[in-house]
Residue frames as qw, qx, qy, qz and C-alpha x, y, z in Angstrom:
[[0.630, 0.053, -0.775, -0.009, -3.68, -7.63, -17.46],
 [0.643, -0.551, 0.195, -0.494, -5.34, -8.83, -14.28],
 [0.224, 0.352, -0.887, 0.197, -3.25, -11.24, -12.22],
 [0.695, -0.364, -0.591, -0.190, -5.01, -14.22, -10.57],
 [0.498, -0.773, 0.148, -0.363, -5.46, -13.70, -6.83],
 [0.936, -0.298, 0.088, 0.164, -3.41, -16.79, -5.94],
 [0.708, 0.384, -0.020, 0.593, -0.49, -15.54, -8.05],
 [0.018, -0.792, 0.116, -0.600, -0.61, -12.10, -6.40],
 [0.740, -0.638, 0.118, -0.181, -0.69, -13.67, -2.93],
 [0.932, -0.055, 0.056, 0.355, 2.31, -15.89, -3.73],
 [0.498, 0.570, -0.051, 0.651, 4.30, -12.97, -5.14],
 [0.263, -0.803, 0.128, -0.519, 3.59, -10.73, -2.15],
 [0.856, -0.503, 0.115, -0.034, 4.48, -13.48, 0.31],
 [0.876, 0.119, 0.046, 0.464, 7.74, -14.21, -1.52],
 [0.444, 0.467, 0.009, 0.765, 8.85, -10.60, -2.02],
 [0.201, -0.722, -0.093, -0.656, 7.07, -8.62, 0.64],
 [0.093, 0.122, -0.692, 0.706, 6.65, -7.88, 4.29],
 [0.251, -0.606, -0.755, -0.011, 3.68, -8.16, 6.59],
 [0.023, -0.290, 0.116, -0.950, 1.95, -4.91, 7.51],
 [0.061, -0.478, -0.782, 0.394, -0.54, -4.41, 10.31],
 [0.062, -0.487, -0.394, -0.777, -3.54, -2.32, 9.30],
 [0.156, -0.368, -0.630, 0.666, -4.82, -0.09, 12.09],
 [0.124, -0.579, -0.433, -0.679, -8.16, 1.69, 11.79],
 [0.460, -0.783, 0.029, -0.418, -8.67, 4.13, 14.63],
 [0.281, -0.639, 0.660, -0.278, -7.26, 2.20, 17.59],
 [0.853, -0.082, 0.485, -0.177, -7.98, -1.37, 16.56],
 [0.197, -0.339, 0.812, 0.432, -6.11, -3.89, 14.45],
 [0.712, 0.376, -0.004, -0.593, -8.21, -4.41, 11.31],
 [0.973, 0.182, 0.140, 0.024, -5.93, -7.11, 9.93],
 [0.415, -0.561, 0.534, 0.477, -2.59, -7.95, 8.40],
 [0.745, 0.654, 0.068, -0.114, -1.68, -7.78, 4.73],
 [0.741, -0.112, 0.315, 0.583, 1.38, -8.55, 2.65],
 [0.229, 0.948, 0.004, -0.219, 3.05, -5.56, 1.02],
 [0.731, 0.271, 0.045, 0.624, 5.92, -4.85, -1.31],
 [0.338, -0.855, -0.148, 0.365, 7.58, -2.04, 0.59],
 [0.542, 0.554, 0.061, 0.629, 9.29, 0.85, -1.16],
 [0.472, -0.725, -0.300, 0.402, 10.74, 2.75, 1.81],
 [0.376, -0.324, 0.184, 0.848, 13.16, 4.98, -0.04],
 [0.396, 0.762, 0.209, -0.468, 11.50, 7.82, -1.84],
 [0.402, -0.069, 0.627, 0.664, 12.00, 7.67, -5.57],
 [0.343, 0.406, -0.100, -0.841, 10.60, 9.79, -8.32],
 [0.352, 0.253, 0.888, 0.153, 7.87, 7.99, -10.22],
 [0.246, 0.087, -0.331, -0.907, 5.95, 9.26, -13.21],
 [0.313, 0.312, 0.836, -0.326, 2.31, 8.43, -12.52],
 [0.497, 0.667, 0.433, -0.348, -0.50, 8.37, -15.06],
 [0.603, 0.216, 0.458, 0.617, 2.00, 8.90, -17.92],
 [0.153, 0.882, 0.312, 0.319, 1.28, 12.61, -17.77],
 [0.327, 0.565, -0.286, 0.701, 4.22, 14.03, -15.86],
 [0.597, -0.690, 0.085, -0.400, 2.71, 13.81, -12.36],
 [0.593, 0.302, -0.662, 0.345, 5.53, 12.69, -10.11],
 [0.679, -0.688, 0.035, -0.254, 5.78, 11.54, -6.52],
 [0.431, 0.477, -0.681, 0.351, 8.74, 10.75, -4.33],
 [0.603, -0.457, 0.358, -0.547, 6.84, 9.47, -1.30],
 [0.157, -0.196, 0.964, -0.091, 7.35, 6.02, 0.23],
 [0.703, 0.070, -0.257, -0.660, 4.85, 3.47, -1.02],
 [0.437, -0.106, 0.878, -0.163, 3.46, 0.00, -0.39],
 [0.477, 0.126, -0.621, -0.608, 2.16, -2.23, -3.16],
 [0.404, 0.016, 0.791, -0.459, -0.82, -4.30, -2.00],
 [0.074, 0.327, 0.884, 0.327, -3.59, -6.43, -3.45],
 [0.266, -0.242, -0.178, -0.916, -6.55, -4.26, -4.43],
 [0.641, -0.401, -0.597, -0.269, -8.83, -6.86, -2.84],
 [0.528, -0.290, -0.543, 0.585, -7.08, -6.26, 0.52],
 [0.022, 0.071, -0.058, 0.996, -7.67, -2.51, 0.19],
 [0.505, -0.303, -0.383, -0.711, -11.39, -3.14, -0.32],
 [0.687, -0.320, -0.653, 0.017, -11.72, -5.86, 2.32],
 [0.519, -0.355, -0.454, 0.632, -10.07, -3.80, 5.07],
 [0.027, 0.946, 0.315, 0.071, -11.44, -0.39, 4.00],
 [0.580, -0.295, 0.065, 0.756, -7.95, 1.03, 3.60],
 [0.217, 0.879, 0.302, 0.299, -8.34, 4.75, 2.89],
 [0.230, 0.676, -0.244, 0.656, -6.67, 8.06, 3.69],
 [0.287, -0.627, 0.443, -0.573, -5.18, 8.25, 7.20],
 [0.969, -0.211, -0.078, -0.098, -5.38, 4.51, 7.81],
 [0.257, -0.770, 0.584, -0.028, -2.28, 3.52, 9.72],
 [0.932, 0.219, -0.286, 0.045, 0.06, 0.80, 8.47],
 [0.497, -0.721, 0.481, 0.041, 2.83, -0.61, 10.64],
 [0.867, 0.458, -0.175, 0.087, 5.59, -1.88, 8.38],
 [0.715, 0.233, -0.398, 0.525, 8.87, -3.25, 9.77],
 [0.479, -0.448, -0.478, 0.584, 8.13, -1.58, 13.12],
 [0.094, -0.113, 0.034, 0.989, 7.54, 1.91, 11.66],
 [0.268, 0.633, 0.633, -0.355, 4.18, 3.69, 11.52],
 [0.093, -0.005, 0.484, 0.870, 2.95, 5.07, 8.19],
 [0.390, 0.518, 0.480, -0.591, -0.28, 6.75, 7.14],
 [0.440, 0.404, 0.673, 0.436, -2.00, 6.27, 3.81],
 [0.056, 0.580, 0.052, -0.811, -2.16, 9.59, 1.95],
 [0.511, 0.469, -0.329, -0.641, -3.08, 8.24, -1.46],
 [0.653, 0.014, 0.757, 0.017, -4.09, 5.12, -3.31],
 [0.404, 0.546, -0.423, -0.600, -3.67, 4.32, -6.97],
 [0.864, 0.126, 0.479, -0.091, -5.13, 1.12, -8.38],
 [0.154, -0.508, 0.643, 0.552, -2.72, -0.12, -11.04],
 [0.689, 0.365, -0.205, -0.592, -5.36, -1.98, -13.05],
 [0.557, 0.298, -0.772, -0.076, -3.72, -5.38, -12.64],
 [0.771, -0.411, -0.486, -0.037, -5.09, -6.32, -9.22],
 [0.579, -0.210, -0.344, 0.709, -2.51, -4.31, -7.27],
 [0.076, -0.954, -0.199, -0.211, -2.85, -0.89, -5.64],
 [0.511, 0.245, -0.309, 0.764, 0.02, 1.49, -4.81],
 [0.406, -0.844, -0.342, 0.078, -0.52, 3.11, -1.40],
 [0.326, 0.610, -0.226, 0.687, 1.35, 6.39, -1.03],
 [0.667, -0.543, -0.444, 0.252, 2.51, 6.79, 2.57],
 [0.074, 0.751, -0.225, 0.617, 3.58, 9.54, 4.95],
 [0.425, -0.037, -0.716, 0.552, 5.03, 9.50, 8.43],
 [0.142, 0.168, 0.408, -0.886, 2.31, 12.02, 9.44],
 [0.266, 0.547, 0.793, -0.033, -1.46, 11.73, 9.07],
 [0.083, 0.461, 0.384, 0.796, -3.40, 14.11, 6.83],
 [0.020, -0.266, -0.516, 0.814, -4.88, 16.94, 8.84]]
């Protein structure tokens, strides 16, 4: 099920935080995120692959518009995080897996 963009925006604004998106040394923009700071085990792809990394849920259209990819820096609630993975959820949202260190 694909959510309408206006509905996704309203949900993120009601439930989420604002994150600054930094590419290299410049501010690419700000997006709304649902922040999952505490690691929790999640079964991804329904095949037993699990992750316990912090994550941010964002609109897939924001990922595309701001070219959010590996090692892009997000500043969420004053803390710096680096994108180490992205998983489109098929409903208009993407789960960004985050790390406190960039990928080398």
